[in-house]
MIRO-527812 format. One record per residue (C-alpha): residue in three letters; residue number from 1; x, y, z. Coordinates in steps of 0.25 Angstrom, whole numbers, plus 5000, padded with zeros to 4 digits. Layout:
BEGIN
kolfi resn: ALA&resi: NUM&px: X&py: Y&pz: Z;
...
This chain:
BEGIN
kolfi resn: UNK&resi: 1&px: 5000&py: 5000&pz: 5000;
kolfi resn: UNK&resi: 2&px: 5004&py: 5014&pz: 4997;
kolfi resn: UNK&resi: 3&px: 4999&py: 5025&pz: 5007;
kolfi resn: UNK&resi: 4&px: 4999&py: 5040&pz: 5006;
kolfi resn: UNK&resi: 5&px: 4997&py: 5048&pz: 5019;
kolfi resn: UNK&resi: 6&px: 4994&py: 5063&pz: 5019;
kolfi resn: UNK&resi: 7&px: 4995&py: 5073&pz: 5031;
kolfi resn: UNK&resi: 8&px: 4987&py: 5085&pz: 5033;
kolfi resn: UNK&resi: 9&px: 4984&py: 5094&pz: 5045;
kolfi resn: UNK&resi: 10&px: 4972&py: 5086&pz: 5048;
kolfi resn: UNK&resi: 11&px: 4980&py: 5073&pz: 5049;
kolfi resn: UNK&resi: 12&px: 4984&py: 5061&pz: 5040;
kolfi resn: UNK&resi: 13&px: 4977&py: 5056&pz: 5028;
kolfi resn: UNK&resi: 14&px: 4979&py: 5043&pz: 5020;
kolfi resn: UNK&resi: 15&px: 4978&py: 5041&pz: 5006;
kolfi resn: UNK&resi: 16&px: 4983&py: 5031&pz: 4995;
kolfi resn: UNK&resi: 17&px: 4982&py: 5017&pz: 5001;
kolfi resn: UNK&resi: 18&px: 4983&py: 5008&pz: 4989;
kolfi resn: UNK&resi: 19&px: 4982&py: 4993&pz: 4987;
kolfi resn: UNK&resi: 20&px: 4993&py: 4985&pz: 4980;
kolfi resn: UNK&resi: 21&px: 4982&py: 4983&pz: 4969;
kolfi resn: UNK&resi: 22&px: 4980&py: 4998&pz: 4967;
kolfi resn: UNK&resi: 23&px: 4995&py: 5000&pz: 4966;
kolfi resn: UNK&resi: 24&px: 4997&py: 4989&pz: 4956;
kolfi resn: UNK&resi: 25&px: 4986&py: 4995&pz: 4947;
kolfi resn: UNK&resi: 26&px: 4992&py: 5009&pz: 4948;
kolfi resn: UNK&resi: 27&px: 4979&py: 5014&pz: 4954;
kolfi resn: UNK&resi: 28&px: 4983&py: 5022&pz: 4966;
kolfi resn: UNK&resi: 29&px: 4998&py: 5022&pz: 4968;
kolfi resn: UNK&resi: 30&px: 5005&py: 5033&pz: 4975;
kolfi resn: UNK&resi: 31&px: 5006&py: 5045&pz: 4966;
kolfi resn: UNK&resi: 32&px: 4995&py: 5040&pz: 4957;
kolfi resn: UNK&resi: 33&px: 4983&py: 5049&pz: 4953;
kolfi resn: UNK&resi: 34&px: 4975&py: 5042&pz: 4964;
kolfi resn: UNK&resi: 35&px: 4986&py: 5046&pz: 4974;
kolfi resn: UNK&resi: 36&px: 4985&py: 5060&pz: 4969;
kolfi resn: UNK&resi: 37&px: 4970&py: 5059&pz: 4971;
kolfi resn: UNK&resi: 38&px: 4972&py: 5055&pz: 4986;
kolfi resn: UNK&resi: 39&px: 4982&py: 5066&pz: 4988;
kolfi resn: UNK&resi: 40&px: 4972&py: 5076&pz: 4982;
kolfi resn: UNK&resi: 41&px: 4961&py: 5071&pz: 4992;
kolfi resn: UNK&resi: 42&px: 4971&py: 5072&pz: 5004;
kolfi resn: UNK&resi: 43&px: 4976&py: 5086&pz: 5000;
kolfi resn: UNK&resi: 44&px: 4961&py: 5090&pz: 4999;
kolfi resn: UNK&resi: 45&px: 4959&py: 5084&pz: 5013;
kolfi resn: UNK&resi: 46&px: 4971&py: 5093&pz: 5018;
kolfi resn: UNK&resi: 47&px: 4983&py: 5083&pz: 5017;
kolfi resn: UNK&resi: 48&px: 4996&py: 5091&pz: 5014;
kolfi resn: UNK&resi: 49&px: 5006&py: 5080&pz: 5016;
kolfi resn: UNK&resi: 50&px: 5008&py: 5066&pz: 5011;
kolfi resn: UNK&resi: 51&px: 5017&py: 5054&pz: 5015;
kolfi resn: UNK&resi: 52&px: 5023&py: 5046&pz: 5004;
kolfi resn: UNK&resi: 53&px: 5027&py: 5032&pz: 5008;
kolfi resn: UNK&resi: 54&px: 5035&py: 5024&pz: 4999;
kolfi resn: UNK&resi: 55&px: 5038&py: 5010&pz: 5005;
kolfi resn: UNK&resi: 56&px: 5050&py: 5001&pz: 5007;
kolfi resn: UNK&resi: 57&px: 5047&py: 4987&pz: 5010;
kolfi resn: UNK&resi: 58&px: 5055&py: 4977&pz: 5020;
kolfi resn: UNK&resi: 59&px: 5050&py: 4963&pz: 5021;
kolfi resn: UNK&resi: 60&px: 5054&py: 4960&pz: 5035;
kolfi resn: UNK&resi: 61&px: 5059&py: 4968&pz: 5047;
kolfi resn: UNK&resi: 62&px: 5073&py: 4961&pz: 5045;
kolfi resn: UNK&resi: 63&px: 5075&py: 4964&pz: 5030;
kolfi resn: UNK&resi: 64&px: 5086&py: 4974&pz: 5027;
kolfi resn: UNK&resi: 65&px: 5081&py: 4979&pz: 5014;
kolfi resn: UNK&resi: 66&px: 5069&py: 4988&pz: 5011;
kolfi resn: UNK&resi: 67&px: 5063&py: 4987&pz: 4997;
kolfi resn: UNK&resi: 68&px: 5057&py: 4999&pz: 4990;
kolfi resn: UNK&resi: 69&px: 5055&py: 5004&pz: 4976;
kolfi resn: UNK&resi: 70&px: 5070&py: 5010&pz: 4976;
kolfi resn: UNK&resi: 71&px: 5076&py: 4996&pz: 4978;
kolfi resn: UNK&resi: 72&px: 5068&py: 4986&pz: 4970;
kolfi resn: UNK&resi: 73&px: 5054&py: 4987&pz: 4976;
kolfi resn: UNK&resi: 74&px: 5047&py: 4989&pz: 4962;
kolfi resn: UNK&resi: 75&px: 5034&py: 4983&pz: 4968;
kolfi resn: UNK&resi: 76&px: 5033&py: 4995&pz: 4978;
kolfi resn: UNK&resi: 77&px: 5022&py: 5005&pz: 4974;
kolfi resn: UNK&resi: 78&px: 5029&py: 5017&pz: 4980;
kolfi resn: UNK&resi: 79&px: 5038&py: 5020&pz: 4968;
kolfi resn: UNK&resi: 80&px: 5047&py: 5033&pz: 4968;
kolfi resn: UNK&resi: 81&px: 5038&py: 5038&pz: 4956;
kolfi resn: UNK&resi: 82&px: 5025&py: 5036&pz: 4964;
kolfi resn: UNK&resi: 83&px: 5032&py: 5043&pz: 4976;
kolfi resn: UNK&resi: 84&px: 5035&py: 5055&pz: 4966;
kolfi resn: UNK&resi: 85&px: 5021&py: 5055&pz: 4961;
kolfi resn: UNK&resi: 86&px: 5014&py: 5056&pz: 4975;
kolfi resn: UNK&resi: 87&px: 5024&py: 5066&pz: 4979;
kolfi resn: UNK&resi: 88&px: 5021&py: 5075&pz: 4967;
kolfi resn: UNK&resi: 89&px: 5006&py: 5073&pz: 4970;
kolfi resn: UNK&resi: 90&px: 5008&py: 5077&pz: 4984;
kolfi resn: UNK&resi: 91&px: 5016&py: 5089&pz: 4980;
kolfi resn: UNK&resi: 92&px: 5006&py: 5093&pz: 4969;
kolfi resn: UNK&resi: 93&px: 4995&py: 5094&pz: 4980;
kolfi resn: UNK&resi: 94&px: 5004&py: 5102&pz: 4990;
kolfi resn: UNK&resi: 95&px: 5006&py: 5090&pz: 4999;
kolfi resn: UNK&resi: 96&px: 5019&py: 5088&pz: 5006;
kolfi resn: UNK&resi: 97&px: 5024&py: 5074&pz: 5004;
kolfi resn: UNK&resi: 98&px: 5033&py: 5066&pz: 5014;
kolfi resn: UNK&resi: 99&px: 5040&py: 5053&pz: 5010;
kolfi resn: UNK&resi: 100&px: 5039&py: 5042&pz: 5020;
kolfi resn: UNK&resi: 101&px: 5046&py: 5029&pz: 5015;
kolfi resn: UNK&resi: 102&px: 5040&py: 5018&pz: 5023;
kolfi resn: UNK&resi: 103&px: 5045&py: 5004&pz: 5026;
kolfi resn: UNK&resi: 104&px: 5035&py: 4992&pz: 5025;
kolfi resn: UNK&resi: 105&px: 5037&py: 4978&pz: 5031;
kolfi resn: UNK&resi: 106&px: 5027&py: 4967&pz: 5029;
kolfi resn: UNK&resi: 107&px: 5017&py: 4967&pz: 5040;
kolfi resn: UNK&resi: 108&px: 5017&py: 4965&pz: 5052;
kolfi resn: UNK&resi: 109&px: 5031&py: 4971&pz: 5051;
kolfi resn: UNK&resi: 110&px: 5033&py: 4986&pz: 5051;
kolfi resn: UNK&resi: 111&px: 5046&py: 4995&pz: 5049;
kolfi resn: UNK&resi: 112&px: 5048&py: 4995&pz: 5064;
kolfi resn: UNK&resi: 113&px: 5050&py: 4980&pz: 5064;
kolfi resn: UNK&resi: 114&px: 5063&py: 4981&pz: 5055;
kolfi resn: UNK&resi: 115&px: 5074&py: 4975&pz: 5063;
kolfi resn: UNK&resi: 116&px: 5087&py: 4969&pz: 5059;
kolfi resn: UNK&resi: 117&px: 5097&py: 4960&pz: 5067;
kolfi resn: UNK&resi: 118&px: 5111&py: 4966&pz: 5063;
kolfi resn: UNK&resi: 119&px: 5117&py: 4979&pz: 5060;
kolfi resn: UNK&resi: 120&px: 5120&py: 4974&pz: 5046;
kolfi resn: UNK&resi: 121&px: 5105&py: 4972&pz: 5043;
kolfi resn: UNK&resi: 122&px: 5101&py: 4985&pz: 5049;
kolfi resn: UNK&resi: 123&px: 5112&py: 4992&pz: 5040;
kolfi resn: UNK&resi: 124&px: 5106&py: 4985&pz: 5028;
kolfi resn: UNK&resi: 125&px: 5092&py: 4989&pz: 5032;
kolfi resn: UNK&resi: 126&px: 5096&py: 5004&pz: 5034;
kolfi resn: UNK&resi: 127&px: 5103&py: 5004&pz: 5020;
kolfi resn: UNK&resi: 128&px: 5090&py: 4999&pz: 5014;
kolfi resn: UNK&resi: 129&px: 5082&py: 5009&pz: 5022;
kolfi resn: UNK&resi: 130&px: 5091&py: 5021&pz: 5019;
kolfi resn: UNK&resi: 131&px: 5090&py: 5018&pz: 5004;
kolfi resn: UNK&resi: 132&px: 5075&py: 5017&pz: 5005;
kolfi resn: UNK&resi: 133&px: 5074&py: 5030&pz: 5013;
kolfi resn: UNK&resi: 134&px: 5084&py: 5038&pz: 5005;
kolfi resn: UNK&resi: 135&px: 5077&py: 5034&pz: 4992;
kolfi resn: UNK&resi: 136&px: 5064&py: 5041&pz: 4997;
kolfi resn: UNK&resi: 137&px: 5072&py: 5053&pz: 5003;
kolfi resn: UNK&resi: 138&px: 5078&py: 5055&pz: 4989;
kolfi resn: UNK&resi: 139&px: 5064&py: 5054&pz: 4983;
kolfi resn: UNK&resi: 140&px: 5058&py: 5063&pz: 4993;
kolfi resn: UNK&resi: 141&px: 5069&py: 5073&pz: 4990;
kolfi resn: UNK&resi: 142&px: 5067&py: 5072&pz: 4975;
kolfi resn: UNK&resi: 143&px: 5052&py: 5074&pz: 4977;
kolfi resn: UNK&resi: 144&px: 5054&py: 5086&pz: 4987;
kolfi resn: UNK&resi: 145&px: 5047&py: 5078&pz: 4998;
kolfi resn: UNK&resi: 146&px: 5050&py: 5085&pz: 5011;
kolfi resn: UNK&resi: 147&px: 5048&py: 5074&pz: 5021;
kolfi resn: UNK&resi: 148&px: 5054&py: 5060&pz: 5022;
kolfi resn: UNK&resi: 149&px: 5049&py: 5051&pz: 5033;
kolfi resn: UNK&resi: 150&px: 5059&py: 5040&pz: 5037;
kolfi resn: UNK&resi: 151&px: 5061&py: 5030&pz: 5048;
kolfi resn: UNK&resi: 152&px: 5047&py: 5028&pz: 5054;
kolfi resn: UNK&resi: 153&px: 5044&py: 5016&pz: 5061;
kolfi resn: UNK&resi: 154&px: 5057&py: 5009&pz: 5061;
kolfi resn: UNK&resi: 155&px: 5058&py: 5003&pz: 5075;
kolfi resn: UNK&resi: 156&px: 5071&py: 4995&pz: 5076;
kolfi resn: UNK&resi: 157&px: 5077&py: 5002&pz: 5064;
kolfi resn: UNK&resi: 158&px: 5079&py: 5015&pz: 5073;
kolfi resn: UNK&resi: 159&px: 5087&py: 5006&pz: 5082;
kolfi resn: UNK&resi: 160&px: 5096&py: 5001&pz: 5071;
kolfi resn: UNK&resi: 161&px: 5099&py: 5014&pz: 5065;
kolfi resn: UNK&resi: 162&px: 5113&py: 5014&pz: 5071;
kolfi resn: UNK&resi: 163&px: 5117&py: 5004&pz: 5060;
kolfi resn: UNK&resi: 164&px: 5111&py: 5012&pz: 5048;
kolfi resn: UNK&resi: 165&px: 5121&py: 5014&pz: 5037;
């Protein structure tokens, strides 16, 4: 699922939840005409900011590699071009975008359950995470996105930061 969250003075709004079938059919992906319609409606309701959430995937909490569109995750819906498109849509409507790259693990796991046994495994994971985050930091800079949210919900990762490369 791809989600688009918007913020206004009156609180948070949610738009753009999509099923895999809708994405595969090209009906409502991020940056599509349907996405623009949702953003227009949210703007009408007073939303002035959007959070753009590209995903990186990690199969298990002990995997050291994060898979995303920039390193072979061709099946992932949140392509750079779609991130560019939804950012243009937001800017066109006077909305301020925030890039919020998000890690996804198979439920019931979550990013806070990421854990490794050795400093070497942690170093490999941090290298993968750094590549993932820097990709979206560069894309944010290209798109003139002023906010980049990183590191949310990392649990044991914060304890392991001492071995990050």
